[in-house]
PyMOL CGO cylinders between C-alpha atoms (Angstrom):
from pymol import cmd
from pymol.cgo import CYLINDER

trace = [
    CYLINDER, 44.01, -15.08, -14.77, 42.82, -16.55, -11.43, 0.3, 1, 1, 1, 1, 1, 1,
    CYLINDER, 42.82, -16.55, -11.43, 38.96, -18.10, -11.30, 0.3, 1, 1, 1, 1, 1, 1,
    CYLINDER, 38.96, -18.10, -11.30, 36.25, -16.73, -8.93, 0.3, 1, 1, 1, 1, 1, 1,
    CYLINDER, 36.25, -16.73, -8.93, 35.65, -19.92, -7.03, 0.3, 1, 1, 1, 1, 1, 1,
    CYLINDER, 35.65, -19.92, -7.03, 31.67, -21.18, -7.26, 0.3, 1, 1, 1, 1, 1, 1,
    CYLINDER, 31.67, -21.18, -7.26, 30.25, -19.91, -3.53, 0.3, 1, 1, 1, 1, 1, 1,
    CYLINDER, 30.25, -19.91, -3.53, 31.89, -15.62, -4.82, 0.3, 1, 1, 1, 1, 1, 1,
    CYLINDER, 31.89, -15.62, -4.82, 29.62, -17.36, -7.64, 0.3, 1, 1, 1, 1, 1, 1,
    CYLINDER, 29.62, -17.36, -7.64, 27.00, -18.26, -5.71, 0.3, 1, 1, 1, 1, 1, 1,
    CYLINDER, 27.00, -18.26, -5.71, 26.58, -15.12, -3.22, 0.3, 1, 1, 1, 1, 1, 1,
    CYLINDER, 26.58, -15.12, -3.22, 26.09, -12.82, -6.31, 0.3, 1, 1, 1, 1, 1, 1,
    CYLINDER, 26.09, -12.82, -6.31, 23.85, -14.34, -7.57, 0.3, 1, 1, 1, 1, 1, 1,
    CYLINDER, 23.85, -14.34, -7.57, 21.80, -15.34, -4.95, 0.3, 1, 1, 1, 1, 1, 1,
    CYLINDER, 21.80, -15.34, -4.95, 21.57, -10.97, -3.76, 0.3, 1, 1, 1, 1, 1, 1,
    CYLINDER, 21.57, -10.97, -3.76, 20.38, -10.41, -7.71, 0.3, 1, 1, 1, 1, 1, 1,
    CYLINDER, 20.38, -10.41, -7.71, 17.51, -12.42, -6.98, 0.3, 1, 1, 1, 1, 1, 1,
    CYLINDER, 17.51, -12.42, -6.98, 17.20, -11.02, -3.50, 0.3, 1, 1, 1, 1, 1, 1,
    CYLINDER, 17.20, -11.02, -3.50, 16.74, -7.79, -4.69, 0.3, 1, 1, 1, 1, 1, 1,
    CYLINDER, 16.74, -7.79, -4.69, 14.33, -8.11, -7.79, 0.3, 1, 1, 1, 1, 1, 1,
    CYLINDER, 14.33, -8.11, -7.79, 12.35, -10.30, -5.78, 0.3, 1, 1, 1, 1, 1, 1,
    CYLINDER, 12.35, -10.30, -5.78, 12.58, -6.91, -3.47, 0.3, 1, 1, 1, 1, 1, 1,
    CYLINDER, 12.58, -6.91, -3.47, 12.22, -4.44, -6.50, 0.3, 1, 1, 1, 1, 1, 1,
    CYLINDER, 12.22, -4.44, -6.50, 9.12, -6.48, -7.54, 0.3, 1, 1, 1, 1, 1, 1,
    CYLINDER, 9.12, -6.48, -7.54, 7.36, -6.21, -4.43, 0.3, 1, 1, 1, 1, 1, 1,
    CYLINDER, 7.36, -6.21, -4.43, 7.23, -2.60, -3.74, 0.3, 1, 1, 1, 1, 1, 1,
    CYLINDER, 7.23, -2.60, -3.74, 6.58, -2.07, -7.92, 0.3, 1, 1, 1, 1, 1, 1,
    CYLINDER, 6.58, -2.07, -7.92, 3.45, -1.97, -7.18, 0.3, 1, 1, 1, 1, 1, 1,
    CYLINDER, 3.45, -1.97, -7.18, 0.63, -1.66, -4.73, 0.3, 1, 1, 1, 1, 1, 1,
    CYLINDER, 0.63, -1.66, -4.73, -1.06, -5.45, -4.80, 0.3, 1, 1, 1, 1, 1, 1,
    CYLINDER, -1.06, -5.45, -4.80, -4.24, -6.27, -3.73, 0.3, 1, 1, 1, 1, 1, 1,
    CYLINDER, -4.24, -6.27, -3.73, -7.36, -8.68, -3.30, 0.3, 1, 1, 1, 1, 1, 1,
    CYLINDER, -7.36, -8.68, -3.30, -10.62, -8.46, -1.86, 0.3, 1, 1, 1, 1, 1, 1,
    CYLINDER, -10.62, -8.46, -1.86, -12.10, -11.54, -1.00, 0.3, 1, 1, 1, 1, 1, 1,
    CYLINDER, -12.10, -11.54, -1.00, -14.37, -13.00, 1.88, 0.3, 1, 1, 1, 1, 1, 1,
    CYLINDER, -14.37, -13.00, 1.88, -15.03, -9.64, 3.30, 0.3, 1, 1, 1, 1, 1, 1,
    CYLINDER, -15.03, -9.64, 3.30, -11.48, -8.75, 4.26, 0.3, 1, 1, 1, 1, 1, 1,
    CYLINDER, -11.48, -8.75, 4.26, -9.14, -6.37, 1.71, 0.3, 1, 1, 1, 1, 1, 1,
    CYLINDER, -9.14, -6.37, 1.71, -5.93, -6.96, 1.28, 0.3, 1, 1, 1, 1, 1, 1,
    CYLINDER, -5.93, -6.96, 1.28, -2.95, -4.91, 0.58, 0.3, 1, 1, 1, 1, 1, 1,
    CYLINDER, -2.95, -4.91, 0.58, 0.68, -5.40, 0.28, 0.3, 1, 1, 1, 1, 1, 1,
    CYLINDER, 0.68, -5.40, 0.28, 3.47, -3.40, -1.11, 0.3, 1, 1, 1, 1, 1, 1,
    CYLINDER, 3.47, -3.40, -1.11, 6.94, -5.14, -0.58, 0.3, 1, 1, 1, 1, 1, 1,
    CYLINDER, 6.94, -5.14, -0.58, 6.99, -5.22, 3.44, 0.3, 1, 1, 1, 1, 1, 1,
    CYLINDER, 6.99, -5.22, 3.44, 3.64, -3.21, 4.06, 0.3, 1, 1, 1, 1, 1, 1,
    CYLINDER, 3.64, -3.21, 4.06, 1.04, -4.87, 4.38, 0.3, 1, 1, 1, 1, 1, 1,
    CYLINDER, 1.04, -4.87, 4.38, -2.79, -4.76, 5.49, 0.3, 1, 1, 1, 1, 1, 1,
    CYLINDER, -2.79, -4.76, 5.49, -5.28, -6.82, 6.02, 0.3, 1, 1, 1, 1, 1, 1,
    CYLINDER, -5.28, -6.82, 6.02, -9.40, -4.62, 6.94, 0.3, 1, 1, 1, 1, 1, 1,
    CYLINDER, -9.40, -4.62, 6.94, -12.55, -6.24, 7.08, 0.3, 1, 1, 1, 1, 1, 1,
    CYLINDER, -12.55, -6.24, 7.08, -15.01, -4.19, 5.00, 0.3, 1, 1, 1, 1, 1, 1,
    CYLINDER, -15.01, -4.19, 5.00, -18.24, -4.12, 7.53, 0.3, 1, 1, 1, 1, 1, 1,
    CYLINDER, -18.24, -4.12, 7.53, -14.80, -2.82, 9.56, 0.3, 1, 1, 1, 1, 1, 1,
    CYLINDER, -14.80, -2.82, 9.56, -14.15, -0.02, 6.74, 0.3, 1, 1, 1, 1, 1, 1,
    CYLINDER, -14.15, -0.02, 6.74, -16.11, 3.71, 8.17, 0.3, 1, 1, 1, 1, 1, 1,
    CYLINDER, -16.11, 3.71, 8.17, -15.25, 5.91, 5.46, 0.3, 1, 1, 1, 1, 1, 1,
    CYLINDER, -15.25, 5.91, 5.46, -13.35, 6.02, 1.96, 0.3, 1, 1, 1, 1, 1, 1,
    CYLINDER, -13.35, 6.02, 1.96, -12.66, 9.09, 0.45, 0.3, 1, 1, 1, 1, 1, 1,
    CYLINDER, -12.66, 9.09, 0.45, -10.70, 9.99, -3.10, 0.3, 1, 1, 1, 1, 1, 1,
    CYLINDER, -10.70, 9.99, -3.10, -8.54, 13.11, -2.06, 0.3, 1, 1, 1, 1, 1, 1,
    CYLINDER, -8.54, 13.11, -2.06, -6.59, 15.25, -3.76, 0.3, 1, 1, 1, 1, 1, 1,
    CYLINDER, -6.59, 15.25, -3.76, -3.56, 15.98, -1.15, 0.3, 1, 1, 1, 1, 1, 1,
    CYLINDER, -3.56, 15.98, -1.15, -2.19, 14.12, 1.54, 0.3, 1, 1, 1, 1, 1, 1,
    CYLINDER, -2.19, 14.12, 1.54, -1.69, 14.97, 5.12, 0.3, 1, 1, 1, 1, 1, 1,
    CYLINDER, -1.69, 14.97, 5.12, 1.52, 16.28, 6.32, 0.3, 1, 1, 1, 1, 1, 1,
    CYLINDER, 1.52, 16.28, 6.32, 2.83, 13.42, 8.61, 0.3, 1, 1, 1, 1, 1, 1,
    CYLINDER, 2.83, 13.42, 8.61, 6.53, 12.11, 10.19, 0.3, 1, 1, 1, 1, 1, 1,
    CYLINDER, 6.53, 12.11, 10.19, 7.68, 8.37, 8.43, 0.3, 1, 1, 1, 1, 1, 1,
    CYLINDER, 7.68, 8.37, 8.43, 7.92, 5.91, 11.27, 0.3, 1, 1, 1, 1, 1, 1,
    CYLINDER, 7.92, 5.91, 11.27, 9.18, 3.36, 8.20, 0.3, 1, 1, 1, 1, 1, 1,
    CYLINDER, 9.18, 3.36, 8.20, 9.26, 3.14, 4.76, 0.3, 1, 1, 1, 1, 1, 1,
    CYLINDER, 9.26, 3.14, 4.76, 9.79, 5.42, 1.87, 0.3, 1, 1, 1, 1, 1, 1,
    CYLINDER, 9.79, 5.42, 1.87, 9.69, 7.97, -1.11, 0.3, 1, 1, 1, 1, 1, 1,
    CYLINDER, 9.69, 7.97, -1.11, 10.73, 7.39, -5.00, 0.3, 1, 1, 1, 1, 1, 1,
    CYLINDER, 10.73, 7.39, -5.00, 10.01, 9.85, -7.09, 0.3, 1, 1, 1, 1, 1, 1,
    CYLINDER, 10.01, 9.85, -7.09, 5.98, 9.97, -7.35, 0.3, 1, 1, 1, 1, 1, 1,
    CYLINDER, 5.98, 9.97, -7.35, 6.03, 7.33, -4.98, 0.3, 1, 1, 1, 1, 1, 1,
    CYLINDER, 6.03, 7.33, -4.98, 5.29, 6.86, -1.27, 0.3, 1, 1, 1, 1, 1, 1,
    CYLINDER, 5.29, 6.86, -1.27, 4.41, 3.28, 0.68, 0.3, 1, 1, 1, 1, 1, 1,
    CYLINDER, 4.41, 3.28, 0.68, 4.83, 2.61, 4.18, 0.3, 1, 1, 1, 1, 1, 1,
    CYLINDER, 4.83, 2.61, 4.18, 4.09, 3.66, 7.58, 0.3, 1, 1, 1, 1, 1, 1,
    CYLINDER, 4.09, 3.66, 7.58, 3.31, 7.11, 8.91, 0.3, 1, 1, 1, 1, 1, 1,
    CYLINDER, 3.31, 7.11, 8.91, 2.37, 8.93, 12.34, 0.3, 1, 1, 1, 1, 1, 1,
    CYLINDER, 2.37, 8.93, 12.34, -0.03, 11.94, 13.20, 0.3, 1, 1, 1, 1, 1, 1,
    CYLINDER, -0.03, 11.94, 13.20, 1.67, 14.26, 15.31, 0.3, 1, 1, 1, 1, 1, 1,
    CYLINDER, 1.67, 14.26, 15.31, -2.05, 15.55, 16.86, 0.3, 1, 1, 1, 1, 1, 1,
    CYLINDER, -2.05, 15.55, 16.86, -3.65, 11.87, 17.00, 0.3, 1, 1, 1, 1, 1, 1,
    CYLINDER, -3.65, 11.87, 17.00, 0.14, 10.24, 17.12, 0.3, 1, 1, 1, 1, 1, 1,
    CYLINDER, 0.14, 10.24, 17.12, -2.43, 7.76, 15.44, 0.3, 1, 1, 1, 1, 1, 1,
    CYLINDER, -2.43, 7.76, 15.44, -0.60, 5.55, 11.97, 0.3, 1, 1, 1, 1, 1, 1,
    CYLINDER, -0.60, 5.55, 11.97, -1.10, 5.72, 8.76, 0.3, 1, 1, 1, 1, 1, 1,
    CYLINDER, -1.10, 5.72, 8.76, 0.26, 3.71, 6.16, 0.3, 1, 1, 1, 1, 1, 1,
    CYLINDER, 0.26, 3.71, 6.16, 0.51, 4.47, 2.57, 0.3, 1, 1, 1, 1, 1, 1,
    CYLINDER, 0.51, 4.47, 2.57, 0.61, 2.62, -0.24, 0.3, 1, 1, 1, 1, 1, 1,
    CYLINDER, 0.61, 2.62, -0.24, 0.86, 5.44, -3.06, 0.3, 1, 1, 1, 1, 1, 1,
    CYLINDER, 0.86, 5.44, -3.06, 2.04, 4.43, -6.51, 0.3, 1, 1, 1, 1, 1, 1,
    CYLINDER, 2.04, 4.43, -6.51, 1.26, 8.60, -7.83, 0.3, 1, 1, 1, 1, 1, 1,
    CYLINDER, 1.26, 8.60, -7.83, 1.31, 11.26, -5.65, 0.3, 1, 1, 1, 1, 1, 1,
    CYLINDER, 1.31, 11.26, -5.65, 0.11, 13.60, -8.50, 0.3, 1, 1, 1, 1, 1, 1,
    CYLINDER, 0.11, 13.60, -8.50, -2.69, 11.77, -9.08, 0.3, 1, 1, 1, 1, 1, 1,
    CYLINDER, -2.69, 11.77, -9.08, -6.44, 11.86, -7.11, 0.3, 1, 1, 1, 1, 1, 1,
    CYLINDER, -6.44, 11.86, -7.11, -6.01, 9.07, -3.22, 0.3, 1, 1, 1, 1, 1, 1,
    CYLINDER, -6.01, 9.07, -3.22, -8.00, 6.79, -1.77, 0.3, 1, 1, 1, 1, 1, 1,
    CYLINDER, -8.00, 6.79, -1.77, -8.79, 7.77, 1.61, 0.3, 1, 1, 1, 1, 1, 1,
    CYLINDER, -8.79, 7.77, 1.61, -9.45, 4.37, 3.69, 0.3, 1, 1, 1, 1, 1, 1,
    CYLINDER, -9.45, 4.37, 3.69, -10.29, 5.02, 7.90, 0.3, 1, 1, 1, 1, 1, 1,
    CYLINDER, -10.29, 5.02, 7.90, -11.47, 1.93, 9.47, 0.3, 1, 1, 1, 1, 1, 1,
    CYLINDER, -11.47, 1.93, 9.47, -11.64, 0.97, 13.46, 0.3, 1, 1, 1, 1, 1, 1,
    CYLINDER, -11.64, 0.97, 13.46, -12.68, 4.24, 13.72, 0.3, 1, 1, 1, 1, 1, 1,
    CYLINDER, -12.68, 4.24, 13.72, -8.88, 6.61, 13.27, 0.3, 1, 1, 1, 1, 1, 1,
    CYLINDER, -8.88, 6.61, 13.27, -6.65, 4.04, 11.16, 0.3, 1, 1, 1, 1, 1, 1,
    CYLINDER, -6.65, 4.04, 11.16, -6.36, 5.91, 8.02, 0.3, 1, 1, 1, 1, 1, 1,
    CYLINDER, -6.36, 5.91, 8.02, -4.54, 3.91, 5.33, 0.3, 1, 1, 1, 1, 1, 1,
    CYLINDER, -4.54, 3.91, 5.33, -4.47, 6.37, 1.16, 0.3, 1, 1, 1, 1, 1, 1,
    CYLINDER, -4.47, 6.37, 1.16, -4.20, 3.44, -1.82, 0.3, 1, 1, 1, 1, 1, 1,
    CYLINDER, -4.20, 3.44, -1.82, -3.74, 4.98, -5.78, 0.3, 1, 1, 1, 1, 1, 1,
    CYLINDER, -3.74, 4.98, -5.78, -1.64, 3.09, -8.43, 0.3, 1, 1, 1, 1, 1, 1,
    CYLINDER, -1.64, 3.09, -8.43, -0.36, 4.01, -10.74, 0.3, 1, 1, 1, 1, 1, 1,
    CYLINDER, -0.36, 4.01, -10.74, -3.09, 4.50, -13.61, 0.3, 1, 1, 1, 1, 1, 1,
    CYLINDER, -3.09, 4.50, -13.61, -5.99, 6.51, -12.67, 0.3, 1, 1, 1, 1, 1, 1,
    CYLINDER, -5.99, 6.51, -12.67, -8.33, 5.08, -14.22, 0.3, 1, 1, 1, 1, 1, 1,
    CYLINDER, -8.33, 5.08, -14.22, -8.10, 1.88, -12.16, 0.3, 1, 1, 1, 1, 1, 1,
    CYLINDER, -8.10, 1.88, -12.16, -7.21, 4.60, -9.56, 0.3, 1, 1, 1, 1, 1, 1,
    CYLINDER, -7.21, 4.60, -9.56, -10.96, 5.19, -10.03, 0.3, 1, 1, 1, 1, 1, 1,
    CYLINDER, -10.96, 5.19, -10.03, -12.29, 1.82, -10.69, 0.3, 1, 1, 1, 1, 1, 1,
    CYLINDER, -12.29, 1.82, -10.69, -11.09, 0.54, -7.28, 0.3, 1, 1, 1, 1, 1, 1,
    CYLINDER, -11.09, 0.54, -7.28, -12.37, 3.14, -5.30, 0.3, 1, 1, 1, 1, 1, 1,
    CYLINDER, -12.37, 3.14, -5.30, -16.31, 1.88, -7.40, 0.3, 1, 1, 1, 1, 1, 1,
    CYLINDER, -16.31, 1.88, -7.40, -15.76, -0.95, -6.58, 0.3, 1, 1, 1, 1, 1, 1,
    CYLINDER, -15.76, -0.95, -6.58, -14.06, -1.38, -3.22, 0.3, 1, 1, 1, 1, 1, 1,
    CYLINDER, -14.06, -1.38, -3.22, -17.17, 2.11, -1.94, 0.3, 1, 1, 1, 1, 1, 1,
    CYLINDER, -17.17, 2.11, -1.94, -20.08, -0.90, -3.47, 0.3, 1, 1, 1, 1, 1, 1,
    CYLINDER, -20.08, -0.90, -3.47, -18.62, -3.98, -1.39, 0.3, 1, 1, 1, 1, 1, 1,
    CYLINDER, -18.62, -3.98, -1.39, -18.60, -1.58, 2.21, 0.3, 1, 1, 1, 1, 1, 1,
    CYLINDER, -18.60, -1.58, 2.21, -21.55, -0.68, 1.52, 0.3, 1, 1, 1, 1, 1, 1,
    CYLINDER, -21.55, -0.68, 1.52, -23.11, -4.37, 0.70, 0.3, 1, 1, 1, 1, 1, 1,
    CYLINDER, -23.11, -4.37, 0.70, -20.79, -5.62, 3.91, 0.3, 1, 1, 1, 1, 1, 1,
    CYLINDER, -20.79, -5.62, 3.91, -22.38, -3.04, 5.77, 0.3, 1, 1, 1, 1, 1, 1,
    CYLINDER, -22.38, -3.04, 5.77, -25.94, -3.90, 5.27, 0.3, 1, 1, 1, 1, 1, 1,
    CYLINDER, -25.94, -3.90, 5.27, -25.33, -7.39, 5.42, 0.3, 1, 1, 1, 1, 1, 1,
    CYLINDER, -25.33, -7.39, 5.42, -24.15, -7.17, 9.19, 0.3, 1, 1, 1, 1, 1, 1,
]
cmd.load_cgo(trace, "trace")
């Protein structure tokens, strides 16, 4: 019986750690609202939007048909950057469940983002909280 070289064992272990790390990053949307900015990340997809730059927030049932620029769909999740074929503008998807309502965020006049979470109550609470913070930010500016 041959022994495996320690380098191969180390390589296998590092590969498993990287795969686990990538899964955790893409598993859900990680967000933070601080210092007047809304930040959201899911894997390699990241957006940072000042609250006063958010033009509109709306809960929508369906998302428009778009062309994928980069990203992935897996079961009910949709993450990545898409392109609107009519306006040629980028649309960012941070959608954990396509079957549930999504928050449509329009910022900087034309950039769009769709967000939701696996839990519909969390999506609703987040929408109401973000809407309140945007209104407060717009009043102070």
